[in-house]
PyMOL Python script that loads the backbone (N, CA, C, O; Angstrom):
from pymol import cmd

cmd.read_pdbstr("""\
ATOM      1  N   MET A   1      -4.404  44.543 -22.495  1.00  0.00           N
ATOM      2  CA  MET A   1      -3.543  44.525 -23.564  1.00  0.00           C
ATOM      3  C   MET A   1      -3.862  43.480 -24.663  1.00  0.00           C
ATOM      4  O   MET A   1      -4.162  42.326 -24.357  1.00  0.00           O
ATOM      5  N   ASP A   2      -3.800  43.857 -25.805  1.00  0.00           N
ATOM      6  CA  ASP A   2      -4.082  42.956 -26.895  1.00  0.00           C
ATOM      7  C   ASP A   2      -3.319  41.716 -26.981  1.00  0.00           C
ATOM      8  O   ASP A   2      -2.118  41.787 -26.720  1.00  0.00           O
ATOM      9  N   LEU A   3      -3.797  40.651 -27.287  1.00  0.00           N
ATOM     10  CA  LEU A   3      -3.058  39.316 -27.358  1.00  0.00           C
ATOM     11  C   LEU A   3      -1.935  39.470 -28.366  1.00  0.00           C
ATOM     12  O   LEU A   3      -0.836  38.963 -28.144  1.00  0.00           O
ATOM     13  N   VAL A   4      -2.194  40.172 -29.492  1.00  0.00           N
ATOM     14  CA  VAL A   4      -1.123  40.348 -30.509  1.00  0.00           C
ATOM     15  C   VAL A   4       0.124  41.087 -29.883  1.00  0.00           C
ATOM     16  O   VAL A   4       1.260  40.631 -30.014  1.00  0.00           O
ATOM     17  N   TRP A   5      -0.116  42.116 -29.276  1.00  0.00           N
ATOM     18  CA  TRP A   5       1.101  42.753 -28.625  1.00  0.00           C
ATOM     19  C   TRP A   5       1.807  42.068 -27.544  1.00  0.00           C
ATOM     20  O   TRP A   5       2.994  42.267 -27.283  1.00  0.00           O
ATOM     21  N   ILE A   6       0.974  41.185 -26.869  1.00  0.00           N
ATOM     22  CA  ILE A   6       1.747  40.371 -25.877  1.00  0.00           C
ATOM     23  C   ILE A   6       2.597  39.376 -26.608  1.00  0.00           C
ATOM     24  O   ILE A   6       3.729  39.186 -26.165  1.00  0.00           O
ATOM     25  N   CYS A   7       2.214  38.738 -27.634  1.00  0.00           N
ATOM     26  CA  CYS A   7       2.896  37.874 -28.411  1.00  0.00           C
ATOM     27  C   CYS A   7       4.157  38.638 -29.092  1.00  0.00           C
ATOM     28  O   CYS A   7       5.260  38.092 -29.124  1.00  0.00           O
ATOM     29  N   VAL A   8       3.962  39.768 -29.566  1.00  0.00           N
ATOM     30  CA  VAL A   8       5.165  40.456 -30.126  1.00  0.00           C
ATOM     31  C   VAL A   8       6.220  40.843 -29.081  1.00  0.00           C
ATOM     32  O   VAL A   8       7.419  40.711 -29.328  1.00  0.00           O
ATOM     33  N   ILE A   9       5.777  41.316 -27.930  1.00  0.00           N
ATOM     34  CA  ILE A   9       6.583  41.550 -26.890  1.00  0.00           C
ATOM     35  C   ILE A   9       7.437  40.416 -26.344  1.00  0.00           C
ATOM     36  O   ILE A   9       8.649  40.541 -26.167  1.00  0.00           O
ATOM     37  N   VAL A  10       6.712  39.231 -26.068  1.00  0.00           N
ATOM     38  CA  VAL A  10       7.338  38.052 -25.652  1.00  0.00           C
ATOM     39  C   VAL A  10       8.362  37.485 -26.752  1.00  0.00           C
ATOM     40  O   VAL A  10       9.414  36.929 -26.435  1.00  0.00           O
ATOM     41  N   GLY A  11       7.966  37.672 -28.014  1.00  0.00           N
ATOM     42  CA  GLY A  11       8.919  37.368 -29.102  1.00  0.00           C
ATOM     43  C   GLY A  11      10.258  38.208 -29.131  1.00  0.00           C
ATOM     44  O   GLY A  11      11.367  37.736 -29.380  1.00  0.00           O
ATOM     45  N   LEU A  12      10.016  39.354 -28.877  1.00  0.00           N
ATOM     46  CA  LEU A  12      11.231  40.311 -28.878  1.00  0.00           C
ATOM     47  C   LEU A  12      12.034  39.954 -27.569  1.00  0.00           C
ATOM     48  O   LEU A  12      13.264  39.936 -27.600  1.00  0.00           O
ATOM     49  N   ILE A  13      11.465  39.724 -26.640  1.00  0.00           N
ATOM     50  CA  ILE A  13      12.190  39.398 -25.313  1.00  0.00           C
ATOM     51  C   ILE A  13      13.000  38.097 -25.625  1.00  0.00           C
ATOM     52  O   ILE A  13      14.167  38.067 -25.235  1.00  0.00           O
ATOM     53  N   GLY A  14      12.522  37.091 -26.247  1.00  0.00           N
ATOM     54  CA  GLY A  14      12.898  36.008 -26.526  1.00  0.00           C
ATOM     55  C   GLY A  14      14.134  36.005 -27.487  1.00  0.00           C
ATOM     56  O   GLY A  14      15.111  35.268 -27.353  1.00  0.00           O
ATOM     57  N   ALA A  15      13.953  36.940 -28.481  1.00  0.00           N
ATOM     58  CA  ALA A  15      15.114  37.104 -29.386  1.00  0.00           C
ATOM     59  C   ALA A  15      16.360  37.640 -28.737  1.00  0.00           C
ATOM     60  O   ALA A  15      17.497  37.244 -28.994  1.00  0.00           O
ATOM     61  N   VAL A  16      16.023  38.632 -27.822  1.00  0.00           N
ATOM     62  CA  VAL A  16      17.152  39.308 -27.020  1.00  0.00           C
ATOM     63  C   VAL A  16      17.874  38.219 -26.248  1.00  0.00           C
ATOM     64  O   VAL A  16      19.101  38.134 -26.300  1.00  0.00           O
ATOM     65  N   VAL A  17      17.144  37.400 -25.546  1.00  0.00           N
ATOM     66  CA  VAL A  17      17.712  36.230 -24.685  1.00  0.00           C
ATOM     67  C   VAL A  17      18.547  35.443 -25.658  1.00  0.00           C
ATOM     68  O   VAL A  17      19.717  35.229 -25.342  1.00  0.00           O
ATOM     69  N   VAL A  18      18.102  34.997 -26.775  1.00  0.00           N
ATOM     70  CA  VAL A  18      18.747  34.154 -27.750  1.00  0.00           C
ATOM     71  C   VAL A  18      19.968  34.852 -28.220  1.00  0.00           C
ATOM     72  O   VAL A  18      20.990  34.188 -28.395  1.00  0.00           O
ATOM     73  N   ALA A  19      19.958  36.130 -28.441  1.00  0.00           N
ATOM     74  CA  ALA A  19      21.257  36.826 -28.831  1.00  0.00           C
ATOM     75  C   ALA A  19      22.320  36.827 -27.768  1.00  0.00           C
ATOM     76  O   ALA A  19      23.509  36.605 -27.997  1.00  0.00           O
ATOM     77  N   PHE A  20      21.766  37.114 -26.495  1.00  0.00           N
ATOM     78  CA  PHE A  20      22.647  37.025 -25.497  1.00  0.00           C
ATOM     79  C   PHE A  20      23.339  35.713 -25.380  1.00  0.00           C
ATOM     80  O   PHE A  20      24.561  35.686 -25.234  1.00  0.00           O
ATOM     81  N   PHE A  21      22.572  34.535 -25.440  1.00  0.00           N
ATOM     82  CA  PHE A  21      23.228  33.279 -25.298  1.00  0.00           C
ATOM     83  C   PHE A  21      24.271  32.959 -26.479  1.00  0.00           C
ATOM     84  O   PHE A  21      25.340  32.386 -26.265  1.00  0.00           O
ATOM     85  N   VAL A  22      23.867  33.369 -27.691  1.00  0.00           N
ATOM     86  CA  VAL A  22      24.720  33.068 -28.819  1.00  0.00           C
ATOM     87  C   VAL A  22      26.055  33.868 -28.544  1.00  0.00           C
ATOM     88  O   VAL A  22      27.145  33.324 -28.718  1.00  0.00           O
ATOM     89  N   ARG A  23      25.960  34.960 -28.182  1.00  0.00           N
ATOM     90  CA  ARG A  23      27.211  35.810 -27.848  1.00  0.00           C
ATOM     91  C   ARG A  23      27.924  35.230 -26.911  1.00  0.00           C
ATOM     92  O   ARG A  23      29.140  35.131 -27.075  1.00  0.00           O
ATOM     93  N   TYR A  24      27.327  34.751 -25.785  1.00  0.00           N
ATOM     94  CA  TYR A  24      28.123  34.135 -24.689  1.00  0.00           C
ATOM     95  C   TYR A  24      28.820  32.767 -25.117  1.00  0.00           C
ATOM     96  O   TYR A  24      29.939  32.491 -24.685  1.00  0.00           O
ATOM     97  N   VAL A  25      28.160  31.956 -25.937  1.00  0.00           N
ATOM     98  CA  VAL A  25      28.703  30.840 -26.393  1.00  0.00           C
ATOM     99  C   VAL A  25      29.909  30.918 -27.339  1.00  0.00           C
ATOM    100  O   VAL A  25      30.865  30.145 -27.282  1.00  0.00           O
ATOM    101  N   LEU A  26      29.764  31.986 -28.269  1.00  0.00           N
ATOM    102  CA  LEU A  26      30.733  32.205 -29.231  1.00  0.00           C
ATOM    103  C   LEU A  26      32.016  32.938 -28.593  1.00  0.00           C
ATOM    104  O   LEU A  26      33.037  33.058 -29.271  1.00  0.00           O
ATOM    105  N   ARG A  27      31.949  33.388 -27.379  1.00  0.00           N
ATOM    106  CA  ARG A  27      33.035  34.044 -26.710  1.00  0.00           C
ATOM    107  C   ARG A  27      33.765  32.968 -25.904  1.00  0.00           C
ATOM    108  O   ARG A  27      34.872  33.230 -25.434  1.00  0.00           O
ATOM    109  N   GLN A  28      33.267  31.912 -25.743  1.00  0.00           N
ATOM    110  CA  GLN A  28      33.955  30.878 -24.857  1.00  0.00           C
ATOM    111  C   GLN A  28      35.267  30.285 -25.627  1.00  0.00           C
ATOM    112  O   GLN A  28      35.311  30.269 -26.857  1.00  0.00           O
ATOM    113  N   ASP A  29      36.204  29.857 -24.910  1.00  0.00           N
ATOM    114  CA  ASP A  29      37.359  29.369 -25.342  1.00  0.00           C
ATOM    115  C   ASP A  29      37.122  28.039 -26.101  1.00  0.00           C
ATOM    116  O   ASP A  29      36.412  27.173 -25.589  1.00  0.00           O
ATOM    117  N   ALA A  30      37.704  27.857 -27.311  1.00  0.00           N
ATOM    118  CA  ALA A  30      37.501  26.733 -28.141  1.00  0.00           C
ATOM    119  C   ALA A  30      38.182  25.538 -27.518  1.00  0.00           C
ATOM    120  O   ALA A  30      37.866  24.445 -27.988  1.00  0.00           O
ATOM    121  N   GLY A  31      39.019  25.564 -26.587  1.00  0.00           N
ATOM    122  CA  GLY A  31      39.644  24.416 -26.086  1.00  0.00           C
ATOM    123  C   GLY A  31      41.060  24.267 -26.542  1.00  0.00           C
ATOM    124  O   GLY A  31      41.648  25.159 -27.154  1.00  0.00           O
ATOM    125  N   SER A  32      41.633  23.024 -26.203  1.00  0.00           N
ATOM    126  CA  SER A  32      43.055  22.819 -26.518  1.00  0.00           C
ATOM    127  C   SER A  32      43.050  22.362 -28.021  1.00  0.00           C
ATOM    128  O   SER A  32      42.006  22.159 -28.641  1.00  0.00           O
ATOM    129  N   ALA A  33      44.249  22.224 -28.528  1.00  0.00           N
ATOM    130  CA  ALA A  33      44.512  21.799 -29.891  1.00  0.00           C
ATOM    131  C   ALA A  33      43.885  20.432 -30.116  1.00  0.00           C
ATOM    132  O   ALA A  33      43.268  20.235 -31.163  1.00  0.00           O
ATOM    133  N   LYS A  34      44.010  19.423 -29.149  1.00  0.00           N
ATOM    134  CA  LYS A  34      43.431  18.155 -29.245  1.00  0.00           C
ATOM    135  C   LYS A  34      41.893  18.080 -29.432  1.00  0.00           C
ATOM    136  O   LYS A  34      41.312  17.331 -30.218  1.00  0.00           O
ATOM    137  N   ILE A  35      41.291  19.030 -28.533  1.00  0.00           N
ATOM    138  CA  ILE A  35      39.864  19.158 -28.633  1.00  0.00           C
ATOM    139  C   ILE A  35      39.401  19.716 -29.951  1.00  0.00           C
ATOM    140  O   ILE A  35      38.433  19.217 -30.523  1.00  0.00           O
ATOM    141  N   ARG A  36      40.029  20.684 -30.424  1.00  0.00           N
ATOM    142  CA  ARG A  36      39.724  21.302 -31.710  1.00  0.00           C
ATOM    143  C   ARG A  36      40.043  20.358 -32.826  1.00  0.00           C
ATOM    144  O   ARG A  36      39.405  20.453 -33.874  1.00  0.00           O
ATOM    145  N   GLU A  37      40.966  19.466 -32.690  1.00  0.00           N
ATOM    146  CA  GLU A  37      41.157  18.422 -33.798  1.00  0.00           C
ATOM    147  C   GLU A  37      40.031  17.465 -33.725  1.00  0.00           C
ATOM    148  O   GLU A  37      39.491  17.146 -34.784  1.00  0.00           O
ATOM    149  N   THR A  38      39.604  16.963 -32.596  1.00  0.00           N
ATOM    150  CA  THR A  38      38.572  15.970 -32.435  1.00  0.00           C
ATOM    151  C   THR A  38      37.231  16.619 -32.918  1.00  0.00           C
ATOM    152  O   THR A  38      36.420  15.935 -33.542  1.00  0.00           O
ATOM    153  N   SER A  39      36.996  17.922 -32.636  1.00  0.00           N
ATOM    154  CA  SER A  39      35.844  18.581 -32.962  1.00  0.00           C
ATOM    155  C   SER A  39      35.769  18.602 -34.563  1.00  0.00           C
ATOM    156  O   SER A  39      34.768  18.236 -35.180  1.00  0.00           O
ATOM    157  N   ALA A  40      36.832  19.028 -35.106  1.00  0.00           N
ATOM    158  CA  ALA A  40      36.954  19.219 -36.691  1.00  0.00           C
ATOM    159  C   ALA A  40      36.612  17.714 -37.337  1.00  0.00           C
ATOM    160  O   ALA A  40      35.890  17.561 -38.322  1.00  0.00           O
ATOM    161  N   ALA A  41      37.216  16.711 -36.654  1.00  0.00           N
ATOM    162  CA  ALA A  41      36.886  15.286 -37.224  1.00  0.00           C
ATOM    163  C   ALA A  41      35.419  14.994 -37.110  1.00  0.00           C
ATOM    164  O   ALA A  41      34.828  14.438 -38.036  1.00  0.00           O
ATOM    165  N   ILE A  42      34.825  15.342 -36.028  1.00  0.00           N
ATOM    166  CA  ILE A  42      33.359  15.070 -35.764  1.00  0.00           C
ATOM    167  C   ILE A  42      32.553  15.850 -36.693  1.00  0.00           C
ATOM    168  O   ILE A  42      31.581  15.296 -37.206  1.00  0.00           O
ATOM    169  N   GLN A  43      32.833  17.093 -36.985  1.00  0.00           N
ATOM    170  CA  GLN A  43      32.123  17.838 -37.868  1.00  0.00           C
ATOM    171  C   GLN A  43      32.300  17.358 -39.305  1.00  0.00           C
ATOM    172  O   GLN A  43      31.329  17.461 -40.054  1.00  0.00           O
ATOM    173  N   GLU A  44      33.409  16.858 -39.754  1.00  0.00           N
ATOM    174  CA  GLU A  44      33.619  16.386 -41.008  1.00  0.00           C
ATOM    175  C   GLU A  44      32.798  15.170 -41.229  1.00  0.00           C
ATOM    176  O   GLU A  44      32.212  14.995 -42.297  1.00  0.00           O
ATOM    177  N   GLY A  45      32.739  14.296 -40.211  1.00  0.00           N
ATOM    178  CA  GLY A  45      31.952  13.069 -40.294  1.00  0.00           C
ATOM    179  C   GLY A  45      30.475  13.339 -40.351  1.00  0.00           C
ATOM    180  O   GLY A  45      29.704  12.707 -41.072  1.00  0.00           O
ATOM    181  N   ALA A  46      30.119  14.349 -39.518  1.00  0.00           N
ATOM    182  CA  ALA A  46      28.606  14.666 -39.664  1.00  0.00           C
ATOM    183  C   ALA A  46      28.187  15.337 -40.998  1.00  0.00           C
ATOM    184  O   ALA A  46      27.066  15.135 -41.465  1.00  0.00           O
ATOM    185  N   MET A  47      29.056  16.102 -41.580  1.00  0.00           N
ATOM    186  CA  MET A  47      28.721  16.615 -42.870  1.00  0.00           C
ATOM    187  C   MET A  47      28.781  15.488 -43.928  1.00  0.00           C
ATOM    188  O   MET A  47      28.002  15.548 -44.879  1.00  0.00           O
ATOM    189  N   ALA A  48      29.569  14.567 -43.832  1.00  0.00           N
ATOM    190  CA  ALA A  48      29.592  13.457 -44.763  1.00  0.00           C
ATOM    191  C   ALA A  48      28.336  12.656 -44.624  1.00  0.00           C
ATOM    192  O   ALA A  48      27.697  12.336 -45.627  1.00  0.00           O
ATOM    193  N   PHE A  49      27.953  12.316 -43.400  1.00  0.00           N
ATOM    194  CA  PHE A  49      26.676  11.703 -43.116  1.00  0.00           C
ATOM    195  C   PHE A  49      25.480  12.397 -43.757  1.00  0.00           C
ATOM    196  O   PHE A  49      24.689  11.779 -44.469  1.00  0.00           O
ATOM    197  N   ILE A  50      25.365  13.732 -43.480  1.00  0.00           N
ATOM    198  CA  ILE A  50      24.305  14.549 -43.998  1.00  0.00           C
ATOM    199  C   ILE A  50      24.349  14.493 -45.628  1.00  0.00           C
ATOM    200  O   ILE A  50      23.322  14.229 -46.254  1.00  0.00           O
ATOM    201  N   GLY A  51      25.415  14.718 -46.196  1.00  0.00           N
ATOM    202  CA  GLY A  51      25.644  14.676 -47.575  1.00  0.00           C
ATOM    203  C   GLY A  51      25.109  13.306 -48.237  1.00  0.00           C
ATOM    204  O   GLY A  51      24.462  13.314 -49.284  1.00  0.00           O
ATOM    205  N   ARG A  52      25.412  12.212 -47.585  1.00  0.00           N
ATOM    206  CA  ARG A  52      24.974  10.908 -48.188  1.00  0.00           C
ATOM    207  C   ARG A  52      23.483  10.750 -47.925  1.00  0.00           C
ATOM    208  O   ARG A  52      22.756  10.265 -48.791  1.00  0.00           O
ATOM    209  N   LYS A  53      22.992  11.169 -46.688  1.00  0.00           N
ATOM    210  CA  LYS A  53      21.800  10.892 -46.474  1.00  0.00           C
ATOM    211  C   LYS A  53      20.677  11.726 -47.200  1.00  0.00           C
ATOM    212  O   LYS A  53      19.590  11.252 -47.528  1.00  0.00           O
ATOM    213  N   TYR A  54      21.074  13.028 -47.411  1.00  0.00           N
ATOM    214  CA  TYR A  54      20.075  13.819 -48.065  1.00  0.00           C
ATOM    215  C   TYR A  54      20.678  14.273 -49.337  1.00  0.00           C
ATOM    216  O   TYR A  54      20.031  14.980 -50.109  1.00  0.00           O
TER     217      TYR A  54
END
""", "prot")
cmd.dss("prot")
cmd.show_as("cartoon", "prot")
cmd.util.cbc("prot")
cmd.orient("prot")
């Protein structure tokens, strides 16, 4: 089998695995209200840091 085809097949398998994990993670419960509040504060702080840094 040609090396190019092996790379293409492995890449497609990797994309399917990534899609599976993304779907799995996004279906998980976001947690309690306190956890979501803390998560929002962390995200806001991270975005402020990135905005100032770059």
